[in-house]
N, C-alpha and C positions, 0 to 999 in steps of 0.2 A: 535437545534444544537445537533449533535451527536459528541462524541469524543471516541478515543480508542488508540490503539498502534499498531505498526507493527515492524517486525524484519526480518532480513535475517538469523538469527541463526549463527552469525559469530563465527569462530574458528581460531586459530592461524595456518596458513598454514605451518609454520616451526616447528610445534610441533614434538617432538620425538616419541610420542605415540598418533597417530591420532585417533585410535579406542577408547582409553580411554577418550581423550578429547571430542570427538563427543558424547560419552555416557553421559559425565557430562553436555555438553551443551544442550542436549535434555532434560535431567532431569531438568536443570535450566529453560529451555523454558517452560516446563509444569508448573512450579511454577509461572513464569511470567504471563501465561495466567489465572491461577487460581487467582493470585493476582489482575489482571485487573478485573476479574469478581467480586471479593469481593469489589473492589473499586467502582463498579457501572459503569465501562466503557461500552460503547455500542458495540464496535467491536474490535477484534484482528485479525491482518493479518500476514501471513507468506509468504515471497517471495521465489520463485523457482529459484534455481541456481544449476549449475553442476560443482563446482570448489572446489579446496582444502581449500579455505578460508570461506566456508559456509557449514553448516550441513543439510540444508533443500533442498535436491534434490526432495523430495516427500512431499510437504506441506500437501497434503490430508491425508497422514498416520498420521502425527502429529495432524492435526486438528480432525481426527477421535478419537484419544485418548482424545483430549481436550473436545470433545463433551460429553463424559461420566463423565468428572471431573468438569464441569462447570454447571451453572444453567440458566443464562440469556443472557450472552454475545454472540453476533453474531460472527461466525467464518468464516474467509475469506482468500483467497490468496492475496498477495500483491507483485508480481502478479503471475498469471499462464501465462507462455510463450506459448500462444495458437498456434503460428505459427508452433511450432515443436511438438505439442501434437495431439492426436486423439480426436476430439471433443466428440465423442460418449463415449470414456472411461472417459474423464473429467466429462461429465454429469453424468454418472453412479456413479462415485466416490462421487460427491457432493450431488447427490440425496441420497446416502447411509448416508453421514454425516448429511444431513438434517433430515433423519429419526432417526439417533442416537441422535440428539440434539432436536428433536421435533420442527423443523422449524427454526433453527438458522444458516443455511449455506448460504454463499454468495460466488460469484466467481468474482475476479477482473482480467480482462484479459488485456494483453499488448503484444507488439511485442518483448519486451526484450531489455534491454540496453547492455547485454552481449550476445555473439553469440555462446558460446560453445555448446548449445543444438542442433544447426542445423546440424553440421557434426556428432555429437553423435547419432542422430536419423535418419540420412540419408537425410537431406534436403539441398537444394541449396540456398546460401544466395542471389543469383540473384533473387530468388522468394520471397524475404523478405516481400514486401508489399502485393503481390497477395495471399500469403499463409495465412496471417492474415485475410484479408478481406473475403476470402472464408470460412475459418474455423469459423470466427466469425458469419457469416450468418448461417452456419450449426448449431452452438451452439444455436443460437437464435431460430431456427426452432425446435430443439430438446426440447427446453424449453416450447414450445407452445403446443406440442402434443405428445402423447405417441406412435404414429405411424407416420412414416415419409417415404416419397418417395423422393430420393435425387440423384442428379448426378452432379459431379464437376470435375474440372481439376486436383486438388491435393487430393481430398477426395474420399472415397469409394462410390460406387453406392449402394443405398438402395431402395428396392421396398416394400413399406408398411411394413417396419420393425418395430417391437415393441422395445421400449427402456425402460428397467426396471432395478431397481425399479423406480417408480415415487417419487418425493420428498414429504415431509410432507406438505410443502407450495404448493399453486397452481402452482407458478412458483418460481424458485430460482432467487433472485436479482443478476443481472450481471452488474458490473461496468466496464468502460473502463479506463485504466490508460494511461496517456500521459506524455511526458517529455517536449515537446515544438514544436511538429509538427502541423502546422495549419490544414493539411488535416485530421488528427486524431480527432481533436476537432470538425471539421465540421461533420465528419462521426458520432461521438457520438450523437451529436445534432439531426441529421437526423434520427438515429435509436432510439432515445429516451432513451439513456443509461446514467445513472449517470456518471459524469466524475470525476476522481481522478488525480489531477495535482501533480506531483513530483517536488518540488522546493529544490534542493540540491546545488545551487550555484548562483552566480550573485545577482541581485537586484530583489526582488519580483515584483516591479512595471513593470519590463520589460515583465512580463507575462500578463499584463492587456489586450493587444490586442488579445492574444490567447483566453482568457476567453470571451471577447466580441464577437469573432467569434463563439464560442460555444453557447453562449446565443442567438445570432442572428439566428443560425441554429436551435436551440431548439424552438425558438418562431415561426419560419417559419413552422416547421414540426409537433411540438407538441401542438401549440396553447396555451391553458391555463393550460396544465398539469404542476404541480409544478416541478420546476427544482431542481436537486440534484447535488451539487458540493462539492468535497472533496479536501483538501490540505494534502499532505504527505510530511514531512520534518524532518530534523534532530533537535532534541530537547533534551536538558539536563538541568535539574533543580537542583539546590543546594540551601542551605540556603542563601548564598550571591554570588555575581557575581565572585569574585576572586576564591572562592572555585570551582564554576562551571567550569570556564575556566581552572584552573589548573588540575582538575580531568579529563575533557573530551579531552583536547588537545592532550595528548600522543596517546590515542587510535584513535582519529580522524585523526591526521596527519599520523599515520602509514597506515591506510586504504587508505586515499586519495593519499598518495605518491605511494603506490603499484599500485593502479588503474591508477593513473596519469602517472606512468612510462610506463604502457602498452599502454596508449593512446597518449603518446608524450607530456604530460603536464609538465610544470616546477614545481619543488618541491615547496611546500607551506611553508611559514615562519610563525612564531608566529604573526608577525605584520599583515600579510594577514588574519589569523585566527581571530585576533581581529577586523579587519575591517569588516569581514563577520558577526560578532555578534554585530555590531553597530546597532543603532535603525532602519536603512533602509536596513540592510543586511539580507541575507537569513538564517543565522544560529541562531537558537533560543537557546542560551546557556547563562544561567544567573540565577538570583534570580527569585522567583515566580512573583514578580512585573514586572521584566524586560520581562520575557517571555509573561506574560499576555498583556503587552503593545504592544508587537510585534504582538501577535495574533489579538488584536483589530485593529491594523494598517492594517493587511492583510484582516481582515473582511471588513474594509472600502474599500479596493481595489477590493475585489472579490465578497463579499457577499456569502461566502461559507456556506454550511449546515453541513459539517463533517470535523473533523480535526484529523489526525493521526500522532503522533510523533514517530520517531525512536530514541530511546536512547541507545539500546544495540549494539553499534557500536564497531567493532574490539574486543579488548581484555579488555574493560572496565569491572571492577568487577561486579559480579552478584548482590551483596548486594547494590552497588551504583545504579545499574539500578532499582532495586526494590524501593529504596528511591526516585529516580527521578520520577518514576511513581506515587508514593504516593503524593509527593509535587504537581505534575501536576494535579492529580485528586482532591486533597483537598484544594489547595491554588490557583492554576492558573485558573482552570475551573470556580469556583464560581465567581471570579473577571471578567472573560471574559463574562460569562452569564449575570451578572448584568449590564455590560457596554452595551451589545447588547440589553437587554430589555429596558434600559434607552433610547438608540437611537431610538428604535422602538416606544416607547411611545411619544417621542418628535416629531417624524414624524406624528404620528396619531393626536396629539393635535394641 
């Protein structure tokens, strides 16, 4: 079992001094990554966005800084919007991070749940699926060999081109992130890519058929190769349930209401928030025992091998985020690991 943290580096889009707030957010983010490393977390991910409410339009730049400030933690995107990126440039950047960190770089790719990067970099949304599939195949080819011959519809033509630098690792681990599209899950299994499932709403059990599709595809194309499956979700841990709910709700409702308005969703109430953090809901907000219980429940549903919580949502205070991370690492994970080991030993016996 691996665990870590991920963030979109949220900032207040209505801030009167965006430059100053962005500066402070990136300073805080660097501390969060160092804190995760000191806590023994396995991975830290940063999501790519090009909006006023997020500070990380260039995750690779921040991860490069983190590479020289940390010792053991893996450094990943969560996600790279590959459809609107140049795969060659992405690979070069992460090979450089891999060298800076002596082999701790990862790339998590996805099609992106926000679409602002497409017009920003001159791509047509009508090509949404085709762009991702072609660029993913190109990125995988780049990872296999330092020289590549390539021709595509949306990508540049290369003739025995050298791609440098090469990473410290033989190959950079590449994960595929999905939100709920069956075709994406099947593709990941076919290509042998670890899958990261984002669960940010609804009931976790509704994603079971999607994961079963992934596992079926994996078994068909990868045979006995060990499967890697990650869950990315909203998590906030406090000493007790009421404190967790009261501290997380204002930031959570602000973010979800803003995004919901853009997408035509109805405003969320406190009652709906409480329903989402009920035992079967998707939102893991509560005491260490409550969060551990929900993680164990989702482990029984999915059999995941990695779990990444997102606590730094919206304008929630930096110190509170650090405390939530600490409680997750020192209280939640030991309980989850013990429960999983007990289940495994029961099965073996």
